[in-house]
Backbone atoms as SQL, in Angstrom:
CREATE TABLE atoms (id INTEGER PRIMARY KEY, chain TEXT, resi INTEGER, resn TEXT, atom TEXT, x REAL, y REAL, z REAL);
INSERT INTO atoms VALUES
  (1, 'A', 1, 'UNK', 'N', 32.401, 12.516, 49.997),
  (2, 'A', 1, 'UNK', 'CA', 33.152, 11.478, 49.337),
  (3, 'A', 1, 'UNK', 'C', 34.483, 11.302, 50.036),
  (4, 'A', 2, 'UNK', 'N', 34.857, 10.091, 50.081),
  (5, 'A', 2, 'UNK', 'CA', 36.163, 9.827, 50.705),
  (6, 'A', 2, 'UNK', 'C', 37.214, 9.641, 49.620),
  (7, 'A', 3, 'UNK', 'N', 38.436, 10.022, 49.942),
  (8, 'A', 3, 'UNK', 'CA', 39.541, 9.892, 48.993),
  (9, 'A', 3, 'UNK', 'C', 40.339, 8.618, 49.225),
  (10, 'A', 4, 'UNK', 'N', 39.726, 7.656, 49.855),
  (11, 'A', 4, 'UNK', 'CA', 40.458, 6.413, 50.120),
  (12, 'A', 4, 'UNK', 'C', 40.676, 5.663, 48.815),
  (13, 'A', 5, 'UNK', 'N', 41.806, 5.012, 48.676),
  (14, 'A', 5, 'UNK', 'CA', 42.093, 4.279, 47.438),
  (15, 'A', 5, 'UNK', 'C', 41.141, 3.098, 47.272),
  (16, 'A', 6, 'UNK', 'N', 40.722, 2.925, 46.064),
  (17, 'A', 6, 'UNK', 'CA', 39.811, 1.822, 45.735),
  (18, 'A', 6, 'UNK', 'C', 40.646, 0.603, 45.384),
  (19, 'A', 7, 'UNK', 'N', 40.321, -0.582, 45.918),
  (20, 'A', 7, 'UNK', 'CA', 41.110, -1.774, 45.586),
  (21, 'A', 7, 'UNK', 'C', 41.017, -2.136, 44.102),
  (22, 'A', 8, 'UNK', 'N', 39.984, -1.702, 43.463),
  (23, 'A', 8, 'UNK', 'CA', 39.831, -2.007, 42.041),
  (24, 'A', 8, 'UNK', 'C', 40.835, -1.223, 41.202),
  (25, 'A', 9, 'UNK', 'N', 41.231, -0.036, 41.671),
  (26, 'A', 9, 'UNK', 'CA', 42.229, 0.756, 40.946),
  (27, 'A', 9, 'UNK', 'C', 43.542, -0.002, 40.813),
  (28, 'A', 10, 'UNK', 'N', 43.956, -0.660, 41.869),
  (29, 'A', 10, 'UNK', 'CA', 45.205, -1.424, 41.831),
  (30, 'A', 10, 'UNK', 'C', 45.097, -2.586, 40.844),
  (31, 'A', 11, 'UNK', 'N', 43.941, -3.219, 40.838),
  (32, 'A', 11, 'UNK', 'CA', 43.741, -4.344, 39.921),
  (33, 'A', 11, 'UNK', 'C', 43.777, -3.863, 38.469),
  (34, 'A', 12, 'UNK', 'N', 43.180, -2.724, 38.185),
  (35, 'A', 12, 'UNK', 'CA', 43.181, -2.192, 36.824),
  (36, 'A', 12, 'UNK', 'C', 44.582, -1.774, 36.380),
  (37, 'A', 13, 'UNK', 'N', 45.396, -1.316, 37.321),
  (38, 'A', 13, 'UNK', 'CA', 46.760, -0.929, 36.970),
  (39, 'A', 13, 'UNK', 'C', 47.593, -2.143, 36.589),
  (40, 'A', 14, 'UNK', 'N', 47.290, -3.296, 37.165),
  (41, 'A', 14, 'UNK', 'CA', 48.054, -4.499, 36.843),
  (42, 'A', 14, 'UNK', 'C', 47.590, -5.150, 35.539),
  (43, 'A', 15, 'UNK', 'N', 46.431, -4.763, 35.055),
  (44, 'A', 15, 'UNK', 'CA', 45.902, -5.339, 33.813),
  (45, 'A', 15, 'UNK', 'C', 46.754, -4.850, 32.650),
  (46, 'A', 16, 'UNK', 'N', 47.141, -5.766, 31.734),
  (47, 'A', 16, 'UNK', 'CA', 48.004, -5.336, 30.625),
  (48, 'A', 16, 'UNK', 'C', 47.240, -4.424, 29.667),
  (49, 'A', 17, 'UNK', 'N', 47.929, -3.483, 29.111),
  (50, 'A', 17, 'UNK', 'CA', 47.290, -2.561, 28.170),
  (51, 'A', 17, 'UNK', 'C', 47.008, -3.295, 26.861),
  (52, 'A', 18, 'UNK', 'N', 45.944, -2.895, 26.160),
  (53, 'A', 18, 'UNK', 'CA', 45.608, -3.590, 24.912),
  (54, 'A', 18, 'UNK', 'C', 46.671, -3.334, 23.855),
  (55, 'A', 19, 'UNK', 'N', 46.841, -4.301, 22.973),
  (56, 'A', 19, 'UNK', 'CA', 47.847, -4.105, 21.920),
  (57, 'A', 19, 'UNK', 'C', 47.394, -2.981, 20.988),
  (58, 'A', 20, 'UNK', 'N', 48.309, -2.307, 20.363),
  (59, 'A', 20, 'UNK', 'CA', 47.921, -1.224, 19.446),
  (60, 'A', 20, 'UNK', 'C', 47.202, -1.804, 18.221),
  (61, 'A', 21, 'UNK', 'N', 46.291, -1.007, 17.698),
  (62, 'A', 21, 'UNK', 'CA', 45.520, -1.443, 16.530),
  (63, 'A', 21, 'UNK', 'C', 46.399, -1.417, 15.289),
  (64, 'A', 22, 'UNK', 'N', 46.075, -2.303, 14.382),
  (65, 'A', 22, 'UNK', 'CA', 46.808, -2.340, 13.113),
  (66, 'A', 22, 'UNK', 'C', 46.514, -1.060, 12.336),
  (67, 'A', 23, 'UNK', 'N', 47.407, -0.713, 11.454),
  (68, 'A', 23, 'UNK', 'CA', 47.251, 0.529, 10.686),
  (69, 'A', 23, 'UNK', 'C', 46.023, 0.475, 9.780),
  (70, 'A', 24, 'UNK', 'N', 45.705, -0.703, 9.257),
  (71, 'A', 24, 'UNK', 'CA', 44.553, -0.828, 8.358),
  (72, 'A', 24, 'UNK', 'C', 43.350, -1.458, 9.073),
  (73, 'A', 25, 'UNK', 'N', 43.226, -1.227, 10.368),
  (74, 'A', 25, 'UNK', 'CA', 42.139, -1.821, 11.150),
  (75, 'A', 25, 'UNK', 'C', 40.769, -1.387, 10.616),
  (76, 'A', 26, 'UNK', 'N', 40.611, -0.094, 10.359),
  (77, 'A', 26, 'UNK', 'CA', 39.334, 0.428, 9.874),
  (78, 'A', 26, 'UNK', 'C', 38.983, -0.175, 8.514),
  (79, 'A', 27, 'UNK', 'N', 39.967, -0.308, 7.647),
  (80, 'A', 27, 'UNK', 'CA', 39.726, -0.895, 6.322),
  (81, 'A', 27, 'UNK', 'C', 39.326, -2.360, 6.448),
  (82, 'A', 28, 'UNK', 'N', 39.958, -3.083, 7.377),
  (83, 'A', 28, 'UNK', 'CA', 39.608, -4.494, 7.579),
  (84, 'A', 28, 'UNK', 'C', 38.170, -4.635, 8.074),
  (85, 'A', 29, 'UNK', 'N', 37.769, -3.763, 8.993),
  (86, 'A', 29, 'UNK', 'CA', 36.395, -3.812, 9.505),
  (87, 'A', 29, 'UNK', 'C', 35.403, -3.532, 8.380),
  (88, 'A', 30, 'UNK', 'N', 35.681, -2.546, 7.558),
  (89, 'A', 30, 'UNK', 'CA', 34.781, -2.217, 6.451),
  (90, 'A', 30, 'UNK', 'C', 34.711, -3.352, 5.432),
  (91, 'A', 31, 'UNK', 'N', 35.833, -4.038, 5.210),
  (92, 'A', 31, 'UNK', 'CA', 35.825, -5.173, 4.287),
  (93, 'A', 31, 'UNK', 'C', 34.984, -6.312, 4.843),
  (94, 'A', 32, 'UNK', 'N', 35.091, -6.568, 6.142),
  (95, 'A', 32, 'UNK', 'CA', 34.288, -7.639, 6.745),
  (96, 'A', 32, 'UNK', 'C', 32.802, -7.301, 6.694),
  (97, 'A', 33, 'UNK', 'N', 32.477, -6.048, 6.911),
  (98, 'A', 33, 'UNK', 'CA', 31.071, -5.634, 6.819),
  (99, 'A', 33, 'UNK', 'C', 30.572, -5.791, 5.388),
  (100, 'A', 34, 'UNK', 'N', 31.380, -5.396, 4.419),
  (101, 'A', 34, 'UNK', 'CA', 30.990, -5.512, 3.009),
  (102, 'A', 34, 'UNK', 'C', 30.802, -6.971, 2.607),
  (103, 'A', 35, 'UNK', 'N', 31.630, -7.863, 3.152),
  (104, 'A', 35, 'UNK', 'CA', 31.484, -9.285, 2.829),
  (105, 'A', 35, 'UNK', 'C', 30.243, -9.881, 3.476),
  (106, 'A', 36, 'UNK', 'N', 29.827, -9.344, 4.608),
  (107, 'A', 36, 'UNK', 'CA', 28.659, -9.901, 5.297),
  (108, 'A', 36, 'UNK', 'C', 27.349, -9.480, 4.635),
  (109, 'A', 37, 'UNK', 'N', 27.356, -8.371, 3.880),
  (110, 'A', 37, 'UNK', 'CA', 26.157, -7.915, 3.178),
  (111, 'A', 37, 'UNK', 'C', 26.035, -8.712, 1.883),
  (112, 'A', 38, 'UNK', 'N', 24.849, -9.290, 1.630),
  (113, 'A', 38, 'UNK', 'CA', 24.700, -10.064, 0.391),
  (114, 'A', 38, 'UNK', 'C', 24.863, -9.158, -0.827),
  (115, 'A', 39, 'UNK', 'N', 25.332, -9.717, -1.928),
  (116, 'A', 39, 'UNK', 'CA', 25.526, -8.899, -3.137),
  (117, 'A', 39, 'UNK', 'C', 24.190, -8.380, -3.652),
  (118, 'A', 40, 'UNK', 'N', 24.237, -7.206, -4.252),
  (119, 'A', 40, 'UNK', 'CA', 23.028, -6.573, -4.782),
  (120, 'A', 40, 'UNK', 'C', 22.581, -7.306, -6.044),
  (121, 'A', 41, 'UNK', 'N', 21.336, -7.762, -6.007),
  (122, 'A', 41, 'UNK', 'CA', 20.776, -8.430, -7.179),
  (123, 'A', 41, 'UNK', 'C', 20.079, -7.398, -8.054),
  (124, 'A', 42, 'UNK', 'N', 20.155, -7.590, -9.340),
  (125, 'A', 42, 'UNK', 'CA', 19.540, -6.661, -10.281),
  (126, 'A', 42, 'UNK', 'C', 18.277, -7.291, -10.846),
  (127, 'A', 43, 'UNK', 'N', 17.422, -6.467, -11.346),
  (128, 'A', 43, 'UNK', 'CA', 16.181, -6.934, -11.950),
  (129, 'A', 43, 'UNK', 'C', 14.991, -6.348, -11.217),
  (130, 'A', 44, 'UNK', 'N', 13.867, -6.350, -11.894),
  (131, 'A', 44, 'UNK', 'CA', 12.685, -5.731, -11.307),
  (132, 'A', 44, 'UNK', 'C', 12.149, -6.547, -10.142),
  (133, 'A', 45, 'UNK', 'N', 12.287, -7.870, -10.191),
  (134, 'A', 45, 'UNK', 'CA', 11.780, -8.696, -9.093),
  (135, 'A', 45, 'UNK', 'C', 12.585, -8.445, -7.818),
  (136, 'A', 46, 'UNK', 'N', 13.889, -8.330, -7.961),
  (137, 'A', 46, 'UNK', 'CA', 14.738, -8.045, -6.796),
  (138, 'A', 46, 'UNK', 'C', 14.436, -6.652, -6.247),
  (139, 'A', 47, 'UNK', 'N', 14.228, -5.682, -7.136),
  (140, 'A', 47, 'UNK', 'CA', 13.881, -4.337, -6.674),
  (141, 'A', 47, 'UNK', 'C', 12.536, -4.326, -5.956),
  (142, 'A', 48, 'UNK', 'N', 11.576, -5.065, -6.487),
  (143, 'A', 48, 'UNK', 'CA', 10.269, -5.151, -5.850),
  (144, 'A', 48, 'UNK', 'C', 10.379, -5.818, -4.488),
  (145, 'A', 49, 'UNK', 'N', 11.166, -6.883, -4.421),
  (146, 'A', 49, 'UNK', 'CA', 11.362, -7.584, -3.156),
  (147, 'A', 49, 'UNK', 'C', 12.025, -6.675, -2.130),
  (148, 'A', 50, 'UNK', 'N', 13.003, -5.911, -2.564),
  (149, 'A', 50, 'UNK', 'CA', 13.692, -4.987, -1.659),
  (150, 'A', 50, 'UNK', 'C', 12.750, -3.888, -1.182),
  (151, 'A', 51, 'UNK', 'N', 11.923, -3.392, -2.084),
  (152, 'A', 51, 'UNK', 'CA', 10.994, -2.323, -1.716),
  (153, 'A', 51, 'UNK', 'C', 9.974, -2.806, -0.699),
  (154, 'A', 52, 'UNK', 'N', 9.380, -3.973, -0.950),
  (155, 'A', 52, 'UNK', 'CA', 8.346, -4.460, -0.047),
  (156, 'A', 52, 'UNK', 'C', 8.905, -5.113, 1.205),
  (157, 'A', 53, 'UNK', 'N', 10.212, -5.242, 1.300),
  (158, 'A', 53, 'UNK', 'CA', 10.815, -5.723, 2.541),
  (159, 'A', 53, 'UNK', 'C', 10.744, -4.647, 3.614),
  (160, 'A', 54, 'UNK', 'N', 10.559, -3.407, 3.196),
  (161, 'A', 54, 'UNK', 'CA', 10.420, -2.311, 4.153),
  (162, 'A', 54, 'UNK', 'C', 8.960, -2.246, 4.596),
  (163, 'A', 55, 'UNK', 'N', 8.710, -2.266, 5.902),
  (164, 'A', 55, 'UNK', 'CA', 7.330, -2.324, 6.401),
  (165, 'A', 55, 'UNK', 'C', 6.450, -1.163, 5.940),
  (166, 'A', 56, 'UNK', 'N', 7.001, 0.013, 5.820),
  (167, 'A', 56, 'UNK', 'CA', 6.168, 1.165, 5.433),
  (168, 'A', 56, 'UNK', 'C', 5.583, 0.972, 4.037),
  (169, 'A', 57, 'UNK', 'N', 6.388, 0.510, 3.092),
  (170, 'A', 57, 'UNK', 'CA', 5.890, 0.290, 1.734),
  (171, 'A', 57, 'UNK', 'C', 4.871, -0.846, 1.703),
  (172, 'A', 58, 'UNK', 'N', 5.113, -1.882, 2.480),
  (173, 'A', 58, 'UNK', 'CA', 4.176, -3.002, 2.508),
  (174, 'A', 58, 'UNK', 'C', 2.823, -2.562, 3.064),
  (175, 'A', 59, 'UNK', 'N', 2.829, -1.762, 4.111),
  (176, 'A', 59, 'UNK', 'CA', 1.575, -1.282, 4.700),
  (177, 'A', 59, 'UNK', 'C', 0.836, -0.377, 3.720),
  (178, 'A', 60, 'UNK', 'N', 1.549, 0.500, 3.041),
  (179, 'A', 60, 'UNK', 'CA', 0.915, 1.389, 2.061),
  (180, 'A', 60, 'UNK', 'C', 0.320, 0.570, 0.917),
  (181, 'A', 61, 'UNK', 'N', 1.011, -0.471, 0.478),
  (182, 'A', 61, 'UNK', 'CA', 0.501, -1.314, -0.608),
  (183, 'A', 61, 'UNK', 'C', -0.785, -2.026, -0.182),
  (184, 'A', 62, 'UNK', 'N', -0.793, -2.592, 1.010),
  (185, 'A', 62, 'UNK', 'CA', -1.994, -3.284, 1.500),
  (186, 'A', 62, 'UNK', 'C', -3.147, -2.290, 1.639),
  (187, 'A', 63, 'UNK', 'N', -2.855, -1.108, 2.155),
  (188, 'A', 63, 'UNK', 'CA', -3.880, -0.080, 2.309),
  (189, 'A', 63, 'UNK', 'C', -4.439, 0.340, 0.950),
  (190, 'A', 64, 'UNK', 'N', -3.571, 0.535, -0.033),
  (191, 'A', 64, 'UNK', 'CA', -4.016, 0.931, -1.371),
  (192, 'A', 64, 'UNK', 'C', -4.858, -0.172, -2.015),
  (193, 'A', 65, 'UNK', 'N', -4.449, -1.422, -1.840),
  (194, 'A', 65, 'UNK', 'CA', -5.237, -2.531, -2.397),
  (195, 'A', 65, 'UNK', 'C', -6.609, -2.612, -1.739),
  (196, 'A', 66, 'UNK', 'N', -6.659, -2.381, -0.439),
  (197, 'A', 66, 'UNK', 'CA', -7.937, -2.397, 0.271),
  (198, 'A', 66, 'UNK', 'C', -8.847, -1.284, -0.230),
  (199, 'A', 67, 'UNK', 'N', -8.306, -0.088, -0.376),
  (200, 'A', 67, 'UNK', 'CA', -9.116, 1.024, -0.885),
  (201, 'A', 67, 'UNK', 'C', -9.598, 0.770, -2.308),
  (202, 'A', 68, 'UNK', 'N', -8.726, 0.223, -3.148),
  (203, 'A', 68, 'UNK', 'CA', -9.126, -0.090, -4.517),
  (204, 'A', 68, 'UNK', 'C', -10.237, -1.136, -4.526),
  (205, 'A', 69, 'UNK', 'N', -10.119, -2.150, -3.691),
  (206, 'A', 69, 'UNK', 'CA', -11.155, -3.170, -3.602),
  (207, 'A', 69, 'UNK', 'C', -12.487, -2.600, -3.140),
  (208, 'A', 70, 'UNK', 'N', -12.443, -1.712, -2.146),
  (209, 'A', 70, 'UNK', 'CA', -13.679, -1.084, -1.679),
  (210, 'A', 70, 'UNK', 'C', -14.301, -0.205, -2.760),
  (211, 'A', 71, 'UNK', 'N', -13.473, 0.517, -3.486),
  (212, 'A', 71, 'UNK', 'CA', -13.978, 1.364, -4.569),
  (213, 'A', 71, 'UNK', 'C', -14.638, 0.519, -5.658),
  (214, 'A', 72, 'UNK', 'N', -13.981, -0.558, -6.066),
  (215, 'A', 72, 'UNK', 'CA', -14.557, -1.417, -7.106),
  (216, 'A', 72, 'UNK', 'C', -15.843, -2.085, -6.627),
  (217, 'A', 73, 'UNK', 'N', -15.886, -2.479, -5.362),
  (218, 'A', 73, 'UNK', 'CA', -17.107, -3.077, -4.820),
  (219, 'A', 73, 'UNK', 'C', -18.244, -2.059, -4.802),
  (220, 'A', 74, 'UNK', 'N', -17.935, -0.824, -4.447),
  (221, 'A', 74, 'UNK', 'CA', -18.966, 0.219, -4.436),
  (222, 'A', 74, 'UNK', 'C', -19.473, 0.503, -5.846),
  (223, 'A', 75, 'UNK', 'N', -18.585, 0.536, -6.819),
  (224, 'A', 75, 'UNK', 'CA', -19.002, 0.762, -8.211),
  (225, 'A', 75, 'UNK', 'C', -19.907, -0.371, -8.681),
  (226, 'A', 76, 'UNK', 'N', -19.532, -1.603, -8.347),
  (227, 'A', 76, 'UNK', 'CA', -20.334, -2.750, -8.769),
  (228, 'A', 76, 'UNK', 'C', -21.709, -2.738, -8.111),
  (229, 'A', 77, 'UNK', 'N', -21.765, -2.478, -6.809),
  (230, 'A', 77, 'UNK', 'CA', -23.060, -2.476, -6.131),
  (231, 'A', 77, 'UNK', 'C', -23.921, -1.301, -6.586),
  (232, 'A', 78, 'UNK', 'N', -23.293, -0.178, -6.899),
  (233, 'A', 78, 'UNK', 'CA', -24.054, 0.970, -7.398),
  (234, 'A', 78, 'UNK', 'C', -24.682, 0.642, -8.749),
  (235, 'A', 79, 'UNK', 'N', -23.930, 0.003, -9.622),
  (236, 'A', 79, 'UNK', 'CA', -24.470, -0.382, -10.931),
  (237, 'A', 79, 'UNK', 'C', -25.582, -1.417, -10.766),
  (238, 'A', 80, 'UNK', 'N', -25.387, -2.361, -9.870),
  (239, 'A', 80, 'UNK', 'CA', -26.419, -3.378, -9.631),
  (240, 'A', 80, 'UNK', 'C', -27.675, -2.731, -9.053),
  (241, 'A', 81, 'UNK', 'N', -27.499, -1.803, -8.142),
  (242, 'A', 81, 'UNK', 'CA', -28.633, -1.088, -7.555),
  (243, 'A', 81, 'UNK', 'C', -29.377, -0.298, -8.631),
  (244, 'A', 82, 'UNK', 'N', -28.641, 0.291, -9.553),
  (245, 'A', 82, 'UNK', 'CA', -29.257, 1.054, -10.638),
  (246, 'A', 82, 'UNK', 'C', -30.056, 0.137, -11.557),
  (247, 'A', 83, 'UNK', 'N', -29.493, -1.025, -11.881),
  (248, 'A', 83, 'UNK', 'CA', -30.222, -1.978, -12.735),
  (249, 'A', 83, 'UNK', 'C', -31.476, -2.497, -12.026),
  (250, 'A', 84, 'UNK', 'N', -31.366, -2.764, -10.743),
  (251, 'A', 84, 'UNK', 'CA', -32.521, -3.243, -9.989),
  (252, 'A', 84, 'UNK', 'C', -33.609, -2.175, -9.949),
  (253, 'A', 85, 'UNK', 'N', -33.207, -0.943, -9.736),
  (254, 'A', 85, 'UNK', 'CA', -34.171, 0.159, -9.713),
  (255, 'A', 85, 'UNK', 'C', -34.870, 0.287, -11.071),
  (256, 'A', 86, 'UNK', 'N', -34.114, 0.164, -12.153),
  (257, 'A', 86, 'UNK', 'CA', -34.710, 0.249, -13.492),
  (258, 'A', 86, 'UNK', 'C', -35.704, -0.889, -13.710),
  (259, 'A', 87, 'UNK', 'N', -35.378, -2.095, -13.240),
  (260, 'A', 87, 'UNK', 'CA', -36.313, -3.226, -13.389),
  (261, 'A', 87, 'UNK', 'C', -37.588, -2.997, -12.582),
  (262, 'A', 88, 'UNK', 'N', -37.445, -2.439, -11.383),
  (263, 'A', 88, 'UNK', 'CA', -38.626, -2.159, -10.562),
  (264, 'A', 88, 'UNK', 'C', -39.503, -1.107, -11.236),
  (265, 'A', 89, 'UNK', 'N', -38.884, -0.070, -11.772),
  (266, 'A', 89, 'UNK', 'CA', -39.646, 0.973, -12.471),
  (267, 'A', 89, 'UNK', 'C', -40.341, 0.385, -13.690),
  (268, 'A', 90, 'UNK', 'N', -39.636, -0.441, -14.459),
  (269, 'A', 90, 'UNK', 'CA', -40.247, -1.064, -15.643),
  (270, 'A', 90, 'UNK', 'C', -41.428, -1.942, -15.252),
  (271, 'A', 91, 'UNK', 'N', -41.256, -2.745, -14.227),
  (272, 'A', 91, 'UNK', 'CA', -42.357, -3.633, -13.829),
  (273, 'A', 91, 'UNK', 'C', -43.529, -2.827, -13.277),
  (274, 'A', 92, 'UNK', 'N', -43.247, -1.735, -12.587),
  (275, 'A', 92, 'UNK', 'CA', -44.324, -0.879, -12.082),
  (276, 'A', 92, 'UNK', 'C', -45.087, -0.240, -13.239),
  (277, 'A', 93, 'UNK', 'N', -44.353, 0.269, -14.235),
  (278, 'A', 93, 'UNK', 'CA', -45.025, 0.869, -15.389),
  (279, 'A', 93, 'UNK', 'C', -45.816, -0.170, -16.174),
  (280, 'A', 94, 'UNK', 'N', -45.307, -1.376, -16.286),
  (281, 'A', 94, 'UNK', 'CA', -46.048, -2.451, -16.960),
  (282, 'A', 94, 'UNK', 'C', -47.307, -2.796, -16.172),
  (283, 'A', 95, 'UNK', 'N', -47.221, -2.727, -14.854),
  (284, 'A', 95, 'UNK', 'CA', -48.380, -3.025, -14.023),
  (285, 'A', 95, 'UNK', 'C', -49.451, -1.948, -14.191),
  (286, 'A', 96, 'UNK', 'N', -49.033, -0.704, -14.277),
  (287, 'A', 96, 'UNK', 'CA', -49.984, 0.398, -14.429),
  (288, 'A', 96, 'UNK', 'C', -50.603, 0.390, -15.824),
  (289, 'A', 97, 'UNK', 'N', -49.778, 0.246, -16.853),
  (290, 'A', 97, 'UNK', 'CA', -50.252, 0.288, -18.229),
  (291, 'A', 97, 'UNK', 'C', -49.646, -0.889, -18.982),
  (292, 'A', 98, 'UNK', 'N', -50.373, -1.998, -19.079),
  (293, 'A', 98, 'UNK', 'CA', -49.821, -3.175, -19.751),
  (294, 'A', 98, 'UNK', 'C', -49.608, -2.978, -21.249),
  (295, 'A', 99, 'UNK', 'N', -50.220, -1.959, -21.854),
  (296, 'A', 99, 'UNK', 'CA', -50.069, -1.742, -23.289),
  (297, 'A', 99, 'UNK', 'C', -48.793, -0.985, -23.644),
  (298, 'A', 100, 'UNK', 'N', -48.082, -0.518, -22.669),
  (299, 'A', 100, 'UNK', 'CA', -46.876, 0.263, -22.954),
  (300, 'A', 100, 'UNK', 'C', -45.826, -0.649, -23.579),
  (301, 'A', 101, 'UNK', 'N', -45.120, -0.110, -24.544),
  (302, 'A', 101, 'UNK', 'CA', -44.107, -0.905, -25.238),
  (303, 'A', 101, 'UNK', 'C', -42.838, -0.989, -24.394),
  (304, 'A', 102, 'UNK', 'N', -42.121, -2.115, -24.444),
  (305, 'A', 102, 'UNK', 'CA', -40.883, -2.241, -23.658),
  (306, 'A', 102, 'UNK', 'C', -39.814, -1.228, -24.065),
  (307, 'A', 103, 'UNK', 'N', -39.777, -0.840, -25.355),
  (308, 'A', 103, 'UNK', 'CA', -38.784, 0.149, -25.785),
  (309, 'A', 103, 'UNK', 'C', -39.038, 1.502, -25.147),
  (310, 'A', 104, 'UNK', 'N', -40.298, 1.813, -24.938),
  (311, 'A', 104, 'UNK', 'CA', -40.631, 3.098, -24.333),
  (312, 'A', 104, 'UNK', 'C', -40.173, 3.146, -22.875),
  (313, 'A', 105, 'UNK', 'N', -40.079, 1.987, -22.260),
  (314, 'A', 105, 'UNK', 'CA', -39.646, 1.951, -20.862),
  (315, 'A', 105, 'UNK', 'C', -38.159, 2.224, -20.733),
  (316, 'A', 106, 'UNK', 'N', -37.399, 1.694, -21.653),
  (317, 'A', 106, 'UNK', 'CA', -35.945, 1.827, -21.531),
  (318, 'A', 106, 'UNK', 'C', -35.411, 3.101, -22.161),
  (319, 'A', 107, 'UNK', 'N', -36.206, 3.763, -23.014),
  (320, 'A', 107, 'UNK', 'CA', -35.756, 4.998, -23.654),
  (321, 'A', 107, 'UNK', 'C', -36.160, 6.174, -22.774),
  (322, 'A', 108, 'UNK', 'N', -35.202, 6.964, -22.343),
  (323, 'A', 108, 'UNK', 'CA', -35.563, 8.104, -21.489),
  (324, 'A', 108, 'UNK', 'C', -36.271, 9.176, -22.305),
  (325, 'A', 109, 'UNK', 'N', -37.146, 9.932, -21.683),
  (326, 'A', 109, 'UNK', 'CA', -37.830, 11.008, -22.418),
  (327, 'A', 109, 'UNK', 'C', -36.838, 12.100, -22.777),
  (328, 'A', 110, 'UNK', 'N', -37.141, 12.890, -23.816),
  (329, 'A', 110, 'UNK', 'CA', -36.216, 13.969, -24.205),
  (330, 'A', 110, 'UNK', 'C', -36.154, 15.039, -23.118),
  (331, 'A', 111, 'UNK', 'N', -35.011, 15.682, -23.036),
  (332, 'A', 111, 'UNK', 'CA', -34.844, 16.740, -22.044),
  (333, 'A', 111, 'UNK', 'C', -35.629, 17.965, -22.472),
  (334, 'A', 112, 'UNK', 'N', -36.138, 18.703, -21.525),
  (335, 'A', 112, 'UNK', 'CA', -36.966, 19.870, -21.827),
  (336, 'A', 112, 'UNK', 'C', -36.132, 21.059, -22.280),
  (337, 'A', 113, 'UNK', 'N', -34.865, 21.112, -21.896),
  (338, 'A', 113, 'UNK', 'CA', -34.054, 22.272, -22.249),
  (339, 'A', 113, 'UNK', 'C', -33.464, 22.172, -23.650),
  (340, 'A', 114, 'UNK', 'N', -33.680, 21.048, -24.349),
  (341, 'A', 114, 'UNK', 'CA', -33.178, 20.904, -25.708),
  (342, 'A', 114, 'UNK', 'C', -34.189, 21.490, -26.693),
  (343, 'A', 115, 'UNK', 'N', -33.704, 22.088, -27.790),
  (344, 'A', 115, 'UNK', 'CA', -34.640, 22.582, -28.814),
  (345, 'A', 115, 'UNK', 'C', -35.352, 21.412, -29.490),
  (346, 'A', 116, 'UNK', 'N', -36.452, 21.703, -30.093),
  (347, 'A', 116, 'UNK', 'CA', -37.290, 20.672, -30.710),
  (348, 'A', 116, 'UNK', 'C', -36.564, 19.915, -31.814),
  (349, 'A', 117, 'UNK', 'N', -35.728, 20.591, -32.609),
  (350, 'A', 117, 'UNK', 'CA', -35.062, 19.922, -33.724),
  (351, 'A', 117, 'UNK', 'C', -33.891, 19.053, -33.262),
  (352, 'A', 118, 'UNK', 'N', -33.396, 19.234, -32.055),
  (353, 'A', 118, 'UNK', 'CA', -32.273, 18.433, -31.562),
  (354, 'A', 118, 'UNK', 'C', -32.734, 17.097, -31.024),
  (355, 'A', 119, 'UNK', 'N', -34.027, 16.949, -30.848),
  (356, 'A', 119, 'UNK', 'CA', -34.540, 15.696, -30.287),
  (357, 'A', 119, 'UNK', 'C', -34.528, 14.663, -31.305);
């Protein structure tokens, strides 16, 4: 490295020094920041809006709604599948024995592990 004087050093020395900061400079900056922030609104709608303005909460909400929808769809299709299976069994039993009563088809047989008087 050379110790030769840099021409920029001379230019910086001629530049006037900045004026001193006011005594309440920090307070003025904080007041301007406080004025730039919108006032806090109260109420559940404002709280909900503030919560979902954060991306993490919005993503979790969408994910939870998707899971709930899938769960409800699975419950519905399972019940429909069960009803369809029962109709197929009923029609098969009617085909095998047309004299069977419809009530006998829908009433399940008694469990074998129950005592005779509990039936």
